C-alpha positions as CSV (number, residue, x, y, z in Angstrom):
1,M,29.7,-11.2,-32.9
2,R,33.0,-9.3,-33.1
3,P,33.5,-6.5,-35.7
4,N,35.7,-7.4,-38.7
5,P,39.3,-6.4,-37.7
6,I,40.1,-5.0,-41.1
7,D,37.1,-2.7,-40.8
8,T,38.2,-1.6,-37.3
9,I,41.8,-0.9,-38.6
10,L,40.5,1.1,-41.6
11,E,38.1,3.0,-39.4
12,Y,40.9,3.8,-36.9
13,F,43.1,5.4,-39.7
14,S,40.1,7.3,-41.1
15,E,39.2,8.7,-37.7
16,L,42.8,10.0,-37.4
17,D,42.4,11.5,-40.8
18,W,45.7,9.9,-41.9
19,D,46.3,9.5,-45.6
20,H,46.5,5.7,-45.9
21,R,46.2,2.9,-48.4
22,F,44.7,-0.5,-47.9
23,Y,46.2,-3.7,-49.5
24,P,43.6,-6.4,-49.3
25,D,45.9,-9.2,-50.6
26,D,47.9,-9.1,-47.4
27,S,45.4,-7.3,-45.1
28,S,47.8,-4.4,-44.6
29,V,47.5,-0.6,-44.4
30,D,50.3,1.8,-45.3
31,A,50.5,5.3,-44.0
32,S,53.1,8.1,-43.4
33,Y,53.8,9.8,-40.1
34,T,55.7,12.9,-39.0
35,G,56.9,13.0,-35.4
36,E,58.9,15.7,-33.6
37,N,62.2,14.2,-34.9
38,G,61.4,13.1,-38.5
39,S,59.0,11.4,-40.9
40,W,58.7,7.8,-41.8
41,Q,56.5,5.1,-43.3
42,C,54.2,2.8,-41.3
43,R,52.4,-0.4,-41.9
44,A,49.5,-2.0,-40.0
45,V,49.0,-5.7,-40.7
46,W,46.2,-8.0,-39.6
47,D,47.2,-11.7,-39.5
48,Q,43.8,-13.4,-39.7
49,Q,45.1,-16.9,-39.0
50,A,47.0,-16.0,-35.8
51,E,44.6,-13.2,-34.9
52,I,47.5,-10.8,-34.4
53,F,47.7,-7.0,-35.2
54,C,51.2,-5.8,-36.0
55,F,52.2,-2.2,-36.4
56,Y,55.6,-1.3,-38.0
57,S,57.4,2.0,-38.3
58,F,60.3,2.0,-40.8
59,L,63.5,4.0,-40.5
60,P,63.3,6.5,-43.3
61,T,66.6,5.2,-44.8
62,S,68.2,1.9,-45.4
63,I,71.2,1.0,-43.3
64,P,74.3,0.9,-45.5
65,A,75.9,-2.5,-45.7
66,E,79.0,-1.5,-43.9
67,R,77.0,-0.2,-40.9
68,R,74.5,-3.2,-40.5
69,W,76.6,-5.1,-38.0
70,T,77.1,-2.1,-35.8
71,M,73.3,-1.3,-36.1
72,M,72.6,-4.9,-35.1
73,E,74.6,-4.3,-31.9
74,L,72.8,-1.0,-31.2
75,I,69.3,-2.4,-31.7
76,T,70.2,-5.5,-29.6
77,R,71.1,-3.2,-26.8
78,L,68.0,-1.0,-27.3
79,N,65.8,-4.1,-27.4
80,L,67.2,-5.5,-24.1
81,G,64.7,-4.8,-21.4
82,Q,62.3,-3.1,-23.9
83,R,58.8,-3.7,-22.6
84,Y,57.0,-2.5,-25.6
85,G,58.0,-3.3,-29.1
86,D,61.3,-4.4,-30.7
87,F,63.6,-3.2,-33.5
88,E,64.0,-5.6,-36.4
89,L,66.8,-5.3,-38.9
90,D,66.8,-7.1,-42.3
91,L,70.5,-7.8,-42.8
92,S,70.0,-8.4,-46.5
93,T,68.3,-5.1,-47.4
94,G,69.2,-2.8,-44.5
95,S,65.6,-2.1,-43.7
96,L,65.0,-1.3,-40.0
97,A,61.6,-1.4,-38.4
98,L,60.1,-1.0,-35.0
99,R,57.3,-3.6,-34.4
100,T,54.6,-3.6,-31.9
101,Y,51.8,-6.2,-31.8
102,L,48.6,-7.3,-30.1
103,L,47.4,-10.8,-29.6
104,C,43.6,-10.6,-30.3
105,R,42.3,-14.1,-29.8
106,E,40.6,-13.4,-26.4
107,H,39.2,-9.9,-26.8
108,G,39.2,-9.1,-30.5
109,L,40.6,-5.8,-31.9
110,D,39.2,-2.4,-31.0
111,S,40.3,1.2,-31.7
112,K,41.6,1.7,-28.1
113,S,43.9,-1.4,-28.5
114,I,45.0,-0.3,-31.9
115,N,45.8,3.2,-30.6
116,D,47.9,1.8,-27.8
117,A,50.0,-0.2,-30.2
118,V,50.3,2.6,-32.7
119,S,50.9,5.5,-30.4
120,G,53.5,3.6,-28.3
121,N,55.3,2.6,-31.5
122,L,55.4,6.1,-32.9
123,A,56.6,7.6,-29.7
124,L,59.3,5.0,-29.3
125,L,60.7,5.4,-32.8
126,D,60.5,9.2,-32.5
127,D,62.5,9.0,-29.3
128,H,65.2,6.8,-30.8
129,L,65.3,8.2,-34.4
130,H,68.2,10.5,-33.8
131,I,70.2,7.8,-32.1
132,L,69.7,5.4,-35.0
133,M,70.5,8.1,-37.6
134,K,73.7,9.0,-35.6
135,L,74.9,5.5,-36.0
136,I,74.5,5.6,-39.7
137,Y,76.0,9.1,-40.3
138,S,78.7,9.4,-37.5
139,D,81.6,7.5,-36.0
140,S,79.7,7.0,-32.7
141,S,79.9,3.5,-31.3
142,P,76.8,1.4,-30.6
143,M,77.8,1.5,-26.9
144,E,78.0,5.3,-26.8
145,L,74.7,5.7,-28.5
146,W,73.0,3.1,-26.3
147,E,74.3,5.0,-23.2
148,E,73.0,8.3,-24.7
149,A,69.6,6.6,-25.2
150,V,69.5,5.4,-21.6
151,Q,70.4,8.8,-20.3
152,E,67.7,10.4,-22.3
153,E,65.1,7.9,-21.2
154,N,66.1,8.4,-17.6
155,A,65.8,12.1,-17.9
156,R,62.4,11.7,-19.6
157,F,61.1,9.6,-16.8
158,G,62.9,11.5,-14.0
159,L,65.2,8.7,-13.0
160,E,68.8,9.2,-11.8
161,D,71.6,6.9,-12.9
162,D,71.8,5.3,-9.5
163,E,68.0,4.6,-9.5
164,E,68.5,2.8,-12.9
165,E,71.3,0.6,-11.4
166,E,69.0,-0.3,-8.5
167,R,66.3,-1.5,-10.9
168,D,68.8,-3.8,-12.7
């Protein structure tokens, strides 16, 4: 018999010693996180019916209405080819989140899987946080910021620009 996924999720956050809050009505857990480039709110959600674990990291500010369409362009570019997670923008509220998820029907949910989804999510938002904030607070274009993000990623993984072009 598999362990209860909610118990596994709560145990995971307790083991990390994260201050967190459980909401039984929607099987979610809220927590805060501080990375190298900023702090933000997170939410872990267990969808019992679909057997899916989702983890969200929320940009620490709402996107102003006049910047939402340019943010949509930037996150569309950032999402293209993204192997792990995706950015989601609520055009009505300006809320931006990075979502990672796990399908758990076959193997259930364990702490290692949760850790993979959570740590990858946190690292990805931390890496892109300054790019997203620049779009809100500067006149930089989505294309300029996407190119900056690609250059930073290439440097982080030791790729040259011509190696990236060969992969495309």
